[in-house]
KOLLOGU-968140 format. One record per residue (C-alpha): residue in three letters; x, y, z. Coordinates in steps of 0.001 Angstrom, whole numbers, plus 524288, in hexadecimal, padded with zeros to 5 digits. Example, Ala and Ser with C-alpha at 12.3 -4.5 7.8 and 13.67 -1.06 7.14 Angstrom:
<recs>
ALA8300C7EE6C81E78;SER835667FBDC81BE4;
</recs>
This chain:
<recs>
MET3F13E7EC48352D8;ASN3FAD77F637359BA;ARG4052D7F14936307;SER3FCD87F3513703C;GLN3F1F97EB40368E1;VAL3FCA47E08536558;VAL400E47DFE7373C8;ALA3F2917DFF2378D3;SER3F0837D46B36F76;LEU3FB987CD5B373FD;GLN3F7E87CF783825B;MET3E8F07CB9737EC4;ASN3EDDF7BED2378A6;TYR3F71D7BC2438343;GLN3EC037BE1A38E31;ALA3E3697B499385DB;ILE3EE677A97A385B3;LYS3F1977AB64393A7;GLU3E2977A9CC397A8;GLY3E0B479DF438FC9;LYS3E89E791BC38DB6;GLY3F5F37995038D37;LYS3F48779DB339B31;TRP3FFB47949039F61;PHE40871799CD393DB;ASP414997A28539775;LYS4122E7AFFB39527;ARG41BFE7B06738949;VAL415107A51638232;ALA4085E7AB793846B;TYR40D1D7B87937EC5;THR4137E7B16D373BD;PHE406E97AA02370C0;ALA3FFD07B6E73711B;ARG4089D7BE6D367F4;SER404907B51635DDD;PHE3F6E37BABF35E0D;VAL3FC037C95735C64;ASP3F5707CFF8350E4;LYS3ECE07C47734DF8;GLU3DEC17C5E234B15;HIS3DB557BBF035600;HIS3DF607BA3A363D9;PHE3E3B77AE9036BC4;SER3D8987A47436F59;ASP3D9C579C9237AA0;THR3D07C7930E3749B;ASP3D78C790CF367C3;PHE3E2FF78FFC36F59;ARG3DEB8784C837787;ARG3D81977E6036BB4;MET3E3E877EC4363E7;GLU3EC18779C136F0C;GLU3E33876EB637169;ILE3E3A976B4C36266;LEU3F2E576BD2362B8;GLN3F35C7633F36ED0;GLY3EA5D759D83697F;GLU3F224757F135D72;LEU4005E7578F3645D;LYS4051A74B0D36A33;MET4039E74A4337970;PHE412C074B793796C;ASN41679756F137192;VAL42088761BE37115;LEU4178476D6236F6A;VAL41831773B537C3E;GLN41553781243825F;PRO4193378C843801F;VAL41A877886037145;ARG40BEA7828437092;GLY405AA78DA4375E7;ILE40D2C7977736C9C;LEU40B2878ED536184;LEU3FC9F78DC736286;GLY3FC4279C84364CC;MET4026079F10357A0;LEU3F9AC7958435008;LEU3ED7279C7E356B4;ALA3F2BC7A9DC353F8;ASN3F4057A59634596;GLY3E6447A12634447;LYS3EA657931E34587;SER3DF3478E3134E69;LYS3DA9C781EE347CE;GLU3DE397744834982;LEU3E5057747933C53;ALA3EFA377D82341E9;ILE3F341773F634D0F;HIS3F3E1768DA342B9;THR3FBC077127339B4;LEU404E6774ED343C2;LEU40726765BF348E7;THR408BC7621333A5C;ASP4131F76C01337FC;TYR41A0A768473446B;GLN41A8775A5E33FB3;ARG4206575EEC3333A;LEU42AFD7655933A9E;ARG42DA17597334279;ASP42EB2750B933697;VAL439F27588633025;GLY4419E758BE33D3D;PHE43D2D763F53457E;ARG43C577616335415;ALA4319875D5535C12;SER4303076A88363F9;SER425DA7746E36801;TYR42D3B77DF335FD4;SER42B7E775D63537A;TYR41D557798635469;PHE4204C7881A35191;SER427347830D344BA;ALA41A8577B76341BB;TYR4121F786FD34457;LEU41A8D78EF033AB0;LEU4180A784E932FD9;GLN40A267894832FDE;PHE40E58794153276B;THR4144278AA231D02;GLU40BAE784CF31245;THR408B6776AA31567;ALA410917725D30868;GLU41CC677A8B30C1D;LYS41DB77757031A53;GLU42523769773188D;PHE4306377153310C0;VAL42FE177C6431B5B;VAL4318E772503262E;ARG43CD176A9231FBF;ARG4432B7789231CA0;GLY440F077C4532AA7;GLN4470276FF432FEA;SER45301772A532769;ILE4544A77FED32C17;PHE4537677C4A33991;GLU45EF1772DC337B3;GLU466DE77C9333122;ILE4640F786D033C46;LYS467E377B463457A;THR47503779DE33F29;HIS479C778651343ED;HIS47468785F735169;TYR47135777403541E;PHE46F55778E23636E;LEU468797851E3622E;THR45DE4781803580D;GLY4519477AD635E16;ALA443CC7775535B60;GLU43F4B7858335DC0;ASP44763788D73514A;GLY43EB97808B348EB;SER4353278BF43463D;ILE440CD79405341FC;ALA4444A789F333741;ILE4366B788A43332B;ALA434C27979D33295;LEU440F4798C232A8B;ALA43C8778D2832049;GLN4308F7957831E49;GLN436E77A12E31AB0;GLU4348D7A46A30BB1;GLN4418C7ADD730BBB;LEU449997A1DD31123;GLU444C77986B306BF;SER450A079A9A2FD7D;LEU45A1879630308F3;THR45E6A7898630BF7;THR45B417845E31937;LYS46A17784E131C57;GLN46A127936E31771;VAL45EB87969332005;GLY465947902B32C07;ASP471997986E32819;LEU46ABD7A4C232805;VAL4650A7A22D33522;GLU472D17A00233A3E;GLU477C87ABB9333B2;TYR46D577B45433A86;TYR470217ACA734720;GLN47EBE7B0FC34754;ALA47C4F7BE9934269;LEU4728A7C03834D87;ASN47BCB7BA81357C5;GLU4853A7C50F3534B;CYS47A757CEE135691;GLY4795F7CA6C36409;PHE46F197BFA736364;HIS473137B4CD36C0F;LYS474A97A752365AC;SER467CC79FCC36945;ASN45BDD79A44363F7;GLN456077A74636445;LEU460E47ABE935ACE;GLN45EFA7A128352AC;PHE4507A7A3C335244;ALA453497B29534EE0;ALA45D357AEBF34429;ALA452B27A65C33D5D;THR448727B1B733DCA;ALA452967BAD4336D6;ALA454CA7B01232D0D;MET445B27AE6F32B9D;LEU443FA7BCED329ED;THR44F3E7C0E732055;GLY4528D7B47731918;GLU4600B7B82C31816;PHE46A1C7BE453209F;SER4668B7CC8D32346;ILE472187D5213298A;GLU467647DF8032921;LEU45FC27D7A8332C3;VAL46A4B7D4D733BE7;GLU46D917E32133C97;GLU45FAC7E72533F8E;VAL460217DC1334A71;LYS46AA67E35835075;ASN462697F09C34FAB;VAL456987E8BD35677;ILE45F057E4BA360EB;ASP463497F277363CF;GLU455427F72536338;LEU450597ED1936D32;LYS45B6C7EED037641;GLN458227FDBA3764B;LEU449F37F98E379EA;GLY44F897F14638622;LEU44E197E40137FF1;ARG457FE7DA7E382D8;PHE45E067D33237767;ARG458AE7C52437B7A;PRO457A47B88D37356;GLU4490C7B9173732E;PHE448A77C5AA36C36;TYR452B87C10236135;ASN4482D7BD47356BB;SER440177C95B358DE;ILE44C497D13A35766;ILE44F197CA7734B2A;THR441557CCEC34587;ILE4426B7DB4E34942;GLY44EA57DCCD3428C;PHE449CD7D6F0335F5;LEU43DCC7E0B233721;ALA446A77EB59338BA;THR44DFA7E7FB32AD2;LEU4403F7EA7B3261D;LYS43B417F63132D01;LYS43DDB7FEC2338FD;VAL439C97F78D34580;ASP434D28012D34F7A;PHE4390D7FC2235CCE;ARG4300F8056836388;VAL425877FACC36046;LEU42C557F17C36709;GLU42CD27FA3A37378;GLU41E397FC993725C;TYR41C057EDAE37293;LEU424497EC7737E86;GLU41CD77F5E838508;LEU4101B7F0B938167;LEU4142E7E26F38562;ASP419047E7DE392B8;GLU40B687EEC639491;LYS4025D7E53C38F7D;THR408257D7CB3919A;ASN40BAB7CE9C39D1F;LEU41A437CC8F39912;ARG41FFB7D5D13A36C;PHE4296A7CB8C3A89F;TYR42C407C6E539AFD;LYS4338A7D17039541;ASP43B667CABF38B31;PHE42FA17C42A38563;ARG429017D0B238566;TYR433A77D5F937DD6;SER432C07C9D33742E;LEU4243D7CBF237382;ALA426337DB5536F0F;LEU430527D8B736521;GLY426F17CE1835F7A;LEU41BF17D6F635F00;LEU424797E1333590D;ILE429797D81534E4B;HIS41ADD7D2F134BAA;GLU416887E187349C1;GLU4221C7E41E340C1;MET41FE47D83C338C3;SER412167DA1433775;ILE4142A7E6D633167;LEU41F257E199327FA;SER417AB7D4F63235E;ASN40EB57DD8B31BA2;ASP4194C7E324312FE;ASN425FA7DBC531535;LEU428C97CF7930DCB;ASN432AA7CB6631811;ILE428E27CA843224D;SER41CDC7C230320E0;ALA4110C7BED232A4E;LEU416897B08732A1D;THR423A47B4D632D1D;ILE41E0F7BC6433928;THR416E67AFF533D61;MET422437A68D33BF2;MET42A997AFAE34491;MET4207C7B0AC34ECC;ALA420027A19434EF9;GLN42F3D7A11B35092;GLU42EB97AC2735A6C;ALA4243B7A3CB3612A;SER42CC37981B3610E;ALA4385D79EC8365ED;ALA42F977A4EA37169;ALA42AF379842374C0;ALA437757925D375C7;ALA43CD179E2937E1D;ILE4307E79DB3386D8;ALA4315E78EFD388F7;VAL43FE778F7E38C50;SER43CE879B9839658;VAL431167942639CB9;ALA4393A787FC39EBF;ALA4445978F793A559;SER43A347970C3ADC9;ASN433F678A643B156;SER440E3783023B527;SER4449B78EE93BD83;SER4388578FC93C58B;
</recs>
């Protein structure tokens, strides 16, 4: 699939979402949802979505914490990965309860952590959940007021990484903090987005990498030359591209092409920063898909886990943005 076809697929799935049950979704939610289906053999099905949402609502208690936009994005990721049966919902809710039982918060974002657990063998889930909770607490010791429920998926993803298995949970937390401080010195503002990016760096490298930090500086310069502002919502993408640059040369002309195609073919004219985020995500997906075939540092699971983390972060940012918009109107 060439880049024009990728964006055409994105737009086609977006239109299907907006013409169905997702017609009330914020555009950014719908595009985040649609992106899950890019490069998949099947497209968004409103019939499947309605059926899965009905099953989910039937199993949830009347008063629950799983609200939009998280619910829509979460169901979209399940459907995009071929999880369209009642068992997928049952597994999600069972894993959510696993998380709650060890101390994870009752939150919409904890469902993203539960989603990640589907990629762990059942016999290992209890260990991963407990290790994840311990990692979460270690991260929290460094930034008590910054660390919230939306960081749970970061902790679970770190607990799932084989290359971090030799580290204690304290060492994992310290590694995230080491990246946090180093990236702050590179110009990243202290924020939850920086903590998310630092955790991604730890997940990708398994140890502190000076080379990654240097490549991140180069990526920032490249993006500035393209006119992209250095904003918090781009932090995680910058880290990921920096990591890719330690493995191969990244062609930023590809990013320009995606930006042009998104400007031409999508309905995001008034969402410039989100359009940039989407283009960065498409570039990363393309580069990672190539590497996953012949590089042990990148696996299909890692790509899926990162997309889930990014979806969690996007949902949090969109929810804040929509709430602010509503309060000012």
